[in-house]
C-alpha positions as CSV (number, residue, x, y, z in Angstrom):
1,M,98.0,90.5,151.8
2,N,101.2,90.3,149.7
3,P,104.0,92.7,150.5
4,P,104.0,95.8,148.2
5,S,107.2,94.7,146.5
6,Q,105.6,91.5,145.3
7,L,102.3,93.0,143.9
8,D,103.8,93.6,140.5
9,E,105.9,90.4,140.4
10,P,104.9,89.2,136.9
11,G,105.6,92.7,135.5
12,R,108.9,93.0,137.3
13,L,110.0,89.6,136.2
14,R,109.2,90.4,132.6
15,E,111.1,93.7,133.0
16,I,114.2,91.7,134.1
17,V,113.7,89.3,131.1
18,A,113.5,92.3,128.8
19,L,116.6,93.9,130.3
20,C,118.6,90.7,129.6
21,C,117.7,91.1,125.9
22,A,118.6,94.7,125.6
23,T,121.8,94.1,123.7
24,G,122.1,97.6,122.4
25,V,122.6,98.9,125.9
26,P,126.2,99.0,127.4
27,P,126.8,95.9,129.7
28,E,127.7,98.1,132.6
29,K,124.4,100.0,132.4
30,I,122.5,96.7,132.1
31,S,124.3,95.3,135.1
32,G,123.4,98.4,137.2
33,Q,119.8,98.3,136.2
34,F,119.7,94.5,136.7
35,K,120.8,94.9,140.3
36,S,118.4,97.7,140.9
37,L,115.5,95.4,139.9
38,L,116.6,92.6,142.2
39,P,114.9,92.9,145.5
40,E,116.5,92.1,148.8
41,E,114.4,89.0,149.1
42,E,114.9,86.2,146.7
43,V,113.8,86.5,143.1
44,D,111.2,84.0,141.9
45,W,113.5,82.4,139.4
46,Y,110.9,79.8,138.5
47,G,108.6,82.7,137.6
48,F,111.5,84.4,135.7
49,T,111.9,81.2,133.6
50,R,108.1,81.1,132.9
51,A,108.2,84.8,131.9
52,A,111.1,84.2,129.5
53,L,110.0,81.0,127.8
54,P,106.8,82.3,126.0
55,E,108.7,85.5,124.9
56,G,110.9,83.2,122.8
57,V,114.1,84.6,124.3
58,L,115.4,81.9,126.7
59,P,118.6,81.1,124.7
60,L,119.3,84.8,124.4
61,V,118.7,85.4,128.1
62,Y,121.0,82.6,129.0
63,H,123.7,84.0,126.7
64,H,123.5,87.4,128.3
65,L,123.3,86.2,131.8
66,L,126.6,84.5,131.2
67,E,128.1,87.7,129.9
68,L,126.8,89.7,132.9
69,R,128.2,87.1,135.3
70,E,125.7,88.1,137.9
71,T,126.3,86.2,141.2
72,A,122.6,86.6,142.1
73,V,121.6,84.1,139.4
74,P,121.5,80.6,140.9
75,T,124.0,78.2,139.3
76,E,121.2,75.5,139.1
77,L,119.2,77.9,137.0
78,L,122.1,78.5,134.6
79,A,122.5,74.8,134.3
80,A,118.8,74.4,133.4
81,F,119.2,77.2,130.9
82,E,122.2,75.5,129.4
83,G,120.3,72.3,129.0
84,F,117.5,74.2,127.1
85,Y,120.1,76.0,125.0
86,N,121.7,72.7,123.9
87,S,118.3,71.2,123.2
88,N,117.3,74.3,121.2
89,R,120.5,74.0,119.2
90,Q,119.7,70.4,118.2
91,R,116.2,71.3,117.2
92,N,117.5,74.3,115.2
93,S,120.0,72.1,113.4
94,A,117.3,69.6,112.4
95,L,115.1,72.5,111.3
96,I,117.9,73.9,109.1
97,Q,118.3,70.5,107.4
98,Q,114.6,70.3,106.7
99,L,114.6,73.8,105.3
100,I,117.4,73.0,103.0
101,K,115.5,70.0,101.6
102,I,112.4,72.1,101.0
103,M,114.4,74.9,99.3
104,D,116.2,72.3,97.1
105,F,112.8,70.8,96.2
106,L,111.2,74.1,95.2
107,K,114.4,75.1,93.3
108,T,114.2,71.8,91.3
109,H,110.7,72.7,90.2
110,G,111.8,76.2,89.1
111,I,110.2,78.1,91.9
112,R,112.0,81.1,93.4
113,A,111.6,81.0,97.1
114,I,113.1,83.0,100.0
115,P,113.0,81.7,103.5
116,Y,112.8,84.3,106.3
117,K,112.2,84.3,110.1
118,G,113.4,81.1,111.8
119,P,116.9,80.0,111.1
120,M,117.5,82.6,108.4
121,L,116.5,85.4,110.7
122,A,118.6,84.0,113.5
123,A,121.7,83.8,111.4
124,A,121.2,87.2,109.8
125,A,120.4,89.1,113.0
126,Y,122.5,87.3,115.7
127,G,125.3,85.8,113.6
128,N,124.5,82.6,115.5
129,A,121.3,80.7,114.8
130,D,121.5,79.0,118.2
131,L,120.8,82.3,120.0
132,R,117.2,82.4,118.7
133,Q,114.6,80.1,120.2
134,V,113.4,77.7,117.6
135,S,109.9,78.3,116.4
136,D,107.5,75.6,115.3
137,D,107.6,76.4,111.6
138,V,109.5,78.0,108.8
139,D,108.3,81.0,106.7
140,I,108.9,80.9,103.0
141,L,108.0,83.7,100.5
142,V,107.3,82.9,96.9
143,H,106.0,85.0,94.0
144,C,102.2,85.3,94.0
145,R,102.0,83.6,90.6
146,D,103.9,80.6,91.9
147,F,102.0,80.3,95.2
148,E,99.3,77.8,94.2
149,R,101.8,75.6,92.3
150,A,104.3,75.6,95.2
151,K,101.5,74.7,97.6
152,D,100.3,71.9,95.3
153,L,103.8,70.5,95.1
154,L,104.2,70.5,98.9
155,L,100.8,68.8,99.3
156,L,102.1,66.0,97.0
157,Q,105.1,65.7,99.2
158,G,102.9,64.7,102.1
159,F,102.1,68.1,103.6
160,Q,98.6,68.8,104.8
161,Q,96.9,72.2,104.7
162,W,96.1,73.2,108.3
163,M,95.0,76.8,107.8
164,E,94.4,79.0,104.7
165,L,94.6,82.8,104.9
166,E,94.5,85.4,102.1
167,Y,98.2,86.0,102.2
168,K,99.6,82.6,103.3
169,S,98.9,78.9,103.8
170,H,100.0,77.0,106.9
171,L,101.1,73.5,105.9
172,R,102.0,70.6,108.2
173,Q,103.9,67.3,107.5
174,P,103.0,64.8,110.1
175,V,105.9,62.4,109.3
176,D,108.7,64.9,109.9
177,N,106.6,67.1,112.2
178,L,107.6,70.1,109.9
179,E,105.3,73.1,109.6
180,I,105.6,75.7,106.8
181,D,104.0,79.1,106.5
182,L,104.0,79.5,102.7
183,H,103.6,83.2,101.9
184,R,102.4,85.0,98.8
185,S,102.9,88.3,100.7
186,I,104.4,89.1,104.1
187,I,101.2,90.6,105.5
188,P,97.5,90.7,104.3
189,R,97.5,92.4,100.9
190,W,94.5,94.6,101.8
191,Y,96.8,96.5,104.2
192,G,98.1,98.3,101.2
193,F,101.7,97.8,102.0
194,S,103.7,95.4,99.9
195,L,107.3,94.5,99.0
196,D,107.5,93.4,95.4
197,F,108.9,89.9,95.2
198,D,110.9,90.6,92.0
199,E,112.6,93.5,93.8
200,I,113.2,91.4,96.9
201,W,114.7,88.7,94.7
202,A,116.9,91.2,92.8
203,R,118.2,92.7,96.1
204,R,118.6,89.4,97.9
205,S,121.8,88.3,99.7
206,H,122.9,84.8,100.7
207,L,123.6,83.1,104.0
208,V,125.4,79.8,104.5
209,L,123.6,77.4,106.8
210,S,125.1,74.0,107.4
211,G,127.4,74.4,104.4
212,T,124.5,75.4,102.0
213,S,124.0,78.8,100.6
214,L,120.4,80.0,100.8
215,P,118.8,83.2,99.5
216,C,118.1,85.8,102.1
217,F,116.4,89.2,102.4
218,S,118.7,92.2,102.1
219,L,119.3,93.9,105.4
220,E,116.9,96.8,104.6
221,D,114.1,94.4,103.3
222,F,114.5,92.3,106.5
223,V,114.0,95.3,108.8
224,I,111.0,96.5,106.8
225,A,109.5,93.1,106.6
226,L,109.8,92.6,110.4
227,C,108.3,96.1,111.1
228,L,105.4,95.2,108.8
229,D,104.9,92.0,110.8
230,L,105.0,93.9,114.0
231,A,102.4,96.4,112.8
232,K,100.2,93.4,111.8
233,D,100.4,91.9,115.3
234,A,99.5,95.2,116.8
235,A,96.6,95.7,114.5
236,Q,95.3,92.2,115.1
237,R,95.8,92.7,118.9
238,N,98.2,89.7,119.1
239,V,100.6,89.6,122.0
240,V,103.9,91.0,120.7
241,R,106.7,88.7,122.0
242,L,110.0,90.2,123.1
243,I,111.8,88.0,120.5
244,K,110.2,90.1,117.7
245,L,111.6,93.3,119.2
246,C,115.0,91.7,119.7
247,D,115.1,90.6,116.1
248,I,114.7,94.1,114.7
249,A,117.1,95.6,117.3
250,Q,119.7,93.1,116.4
251,L,119.4,93.9,112.7
252,L,119.8,97.6,113.4
253,K,122.9,97.2,115.5
254,A,125.8,99.3,114.1
255,E,128.1,96.4,113.5
256,R,125.5,94.9,111.1
257,G,126.5,97.8,108.8
258,M,123.0,99.4,108.6
259,D,123.0,102.3,106.2
260,W,120.1,104.4,107.6
261,N,119.8,106.5,104.5
262,R,119.5,103.4,102.3
263,L,116.9,101.9,104.7
264,L,114.9,105.1,104.6
265,N,115.1,105.3,100.8
266,R,114.0,101.7,100.5
267,A,111.0,102.5,102.9
268,R,110.1,105.6,100.8
269,S,110.2,103.7,97.5
270,T,108.0,100.9,98.9
271,G,105.6,103.2,100.8
272,T,106.5,101.6,104.1
273,I,107.8,104.7,106.0
274,G,104.8,104.4,108.5
275,P,105.4,100.8,109.5
276,L,109.1,101.4,109.7
277,F,108.6,104.3,112.2
278,F,106.0,102.2,114.1
279,G,108.5,99.4,114.6
280,I,111.4,101.6,115.6
281,R,109.1,103.6,118.0
282,T,108.2,100.3,119.6
283,L,111.9,99.5,120.1
284,T,113.0,102.8,121.6
285,P,111.9,102.3,125.2
286,L,113.7,99.0,125.6
287,F,116.6,99.2,123.2
288,G,117.2,102.9,122.7
289,V,117.1,102.5,118.9
290,S,116.0,105.6,117.1
291,L,116.3,107.0,113.5
292,P,119.0,109.6,113.1
293,E,117.3,113.0,113.0
294,T,119.5,114.2,110.1
295,S,117.9,111.4,108.0
296,L,114.3,112.5,108.5
297,G,112.3,114.8,106.3
298,N,109.9,117.2,108.1
299,K,106.9,115.4,106.7
300,E,108.2,112.0,107.9
301,A,109.1,113.4,111.3
302,D,105.5,114.8,111.6
303,L,104.1,111.5,110.6
304,A,106.2,109.7,113.3
305,L,105.1,112.1,116.0
306,A,101.4,112.4,115.0
307,A,100.3,109.1,113.6
308,L,102.7,106.7,115.4
309,D,102.9,108.1,118.9
310,G,102.6,105.2,121.3
311,K,100.0,107.2,123.5
312,K,97.7,107.5,120.4
313,S,98.2,103.9,119.1
314,R,95.0,102.8,120.9
315,N,92.8,105.5,119.2
316,I,94.1,105.1,115.7
317,L,92.3,108.1,114.5
318,D,94.7,110.0,112.3
319,A,93.8,113.6,111.5
320,S,92.8,112.8,107.9
321,L,90.3,110.2,109.1
322,H,88.6,112.3,111.8
323,K,85.7,113.4,109.6
324,I,85.0,109.8,108.8
325,T,85.5,108.2,112.1
326,D,83.9,110.8,114.4
327,S,80.5,109.8,113.3
328,I,81.1,106.1,113.6
329,P,79.7,104.4,116.8
330,A,82.4,103.2,119.2
331,A,81.3,99.6,118.6
332,I,82.0,99.9,114.9
333,R,85.4,101.6,115.6
334,H,86.2,98.7,117.9
335,S,85.5,96.1,115.2
336,M,87.4,98.1,112.6
337,Y,90.4,98.5,114.9
338,E,92.7,96.6,112.6
339,A,91.8,98.6,109.5
340,L,92.0,101.9,111.4
341,L,95.4,101.2,112.9
342,I,96.9,100.2,109.5
343,A,95.2,103.2,107.9
344,S,97.1,105.4,110.4
345,L,100.4,104.1,109.1
346,H,99.7,105.4,105.6
347,D,100.8,108.9,104.9
348,R,98.3,109.7,102.1
349,A,94.6,110.3,102.7
350,G,93.6,108.2,99.7
351,A,95.5,105.2,101.0
352,K,94.0,105.6,104.4
353,I,90.5,105.7,103.1
354,R,91.1,102.7,100.8
355,T,92.5,100.7,103.7
356,V,89.3,101.4,105.8
357,L,87.0,100.5,102.9
358,R,88.7,97.3,101.7
359,P,87.5,95.1,104.6
360,C,84.0,96.3,103.9
361,L,84.0,95.7,100.1
362,V,86.5,93.0,99.2
363,P,84.9,89.5,99.2
364,T,86.1,86.8,101.6
365,I,85.6,83.0,101.7
366,V,82.6,83.6,104.0
367,D,80.9,85.6,101.3
368,L,81.6,82.9,98.7
369,Q,80.0,80.4,101.1
370,W,77.0,82.7,101.8
371,V,75.9,82.7,98.1
372,S,77.3,80.4,95.4
373,L,77.8,82.2,92.1
374,P,79.6,81.1,88.9
375,R,83.1,82.5,88.3
376,Y,81.9,84.9,85.6
377,L,79.6,86.6,88.1
378,Y,82.2,87.0,90.8
379,Y,82.0,90.8,90.6
380,I,78.5,90.6,92.3
381,Y,80.2,89.6,95.5
382,Y,81.5,93.1,95.8
383,I,77.9,94.2,96.1
384,L,76.8,91.3,98.3
385,R,79.6,91.7,100.9
386,P,78.4,95.0,102.3
387,I,74.8,93.7,102.3
388,R,75.9,90.6,104.2
389,L,77.8,92.7,106.7
390,A,74.8,95.0,107.2
391,I,72.5,92.1,107.8
392,K,74.9,90.6,110.3
393,Y,76.0,93.6,112.3
394,F,73.3,96.3,111.9
395,P,71.0,95.0,114.7
396,Y,73.9,94.8,117.2
397,Y,75.3,98.2,116.2
398,Y,71.9,99.8,116.4
399,Q,71.4,98.6,119.9
400,T,74.9,99.7,120.9
401,L,74.3,103.1,119.4
402,N,71.1,103.5,121.3
403,R,72.9,102.6,124.5
404,E,75.6,105.2,123.8
405,R,73.0,107.9,123.2
406,G,70.9,106.8,126.1
């Protein structure tokens, strides 16, 4: 039997990794907590590395370990981290050059495009693009009316479409091994949250990467966009990597000049107060980030406490949805988890109900493949979709309901 101190080794190693990323906490406090997490026996530093790598934070961990100057960290581990850091820097530099070429190409064809995440996010949040572990792709947002044309132009440039979603296309260029997530919106549009492209473009700032000025989200739009993406991951039950929390925390650091009232006003005007609170609530345990109480209205404070409480995030049954969801079998609630979580982030009953109904009514590619209709009869798909879903799921849910009652 393993010693008690080693039973939770994976969890403890991830906790140490997370602590190394908590840049909003004073270094002396981090150092004290760091030492308290280290057992008398040797730490599994190989396991520590395996815990940090998939979280996307290895360059950041290396940077902070150097700042902490912890003698407990083996010098050979720091040397290995340094090698990864330098390799990451080279990959990041190559990705920036590829991004610049794509942006110039789209601009030449009159397409307004704004890159986000990847190198742009690294430079905006950390002030040093090398501190963020390079991802495999770049995310570029274009106006919805330019989306198909931008995609066609990239396909003519040798890109291949690897995956198509309602709100983005994943393109891959085998020659340069470059992958692009081309977005028409930041998250699925049926969520009911959106940042208008023209407003984002009007509010944009610029960042200089490798001597080239590129359009960039404003600070407020960056935070809201990342919180929306975090809510999407939670709703789709994706693993939320530490790097996503670090990104938001870095953007909210005081030295970035965040104007909380301006951020809240922007969230109010775009109807994204719920996702913003959700994101900041997620950050609080690790980074100690919280909205100033003086900036909150009573209604928004109630929303943050009632709808976004971490203990209730698994239930997703906001008060205004209880009458609808109480009569739904657990199996159906399970399959509607994404819609119900997103509905809980809306502060209006109408928006909540629309969010729950959209997945049941709005046609998808599967419906179009199920029955082939001419374009002028497209409206019939809105009738066919609930019929198709009923045929597909009713037998299963009927059996499940009987088991629950039985």
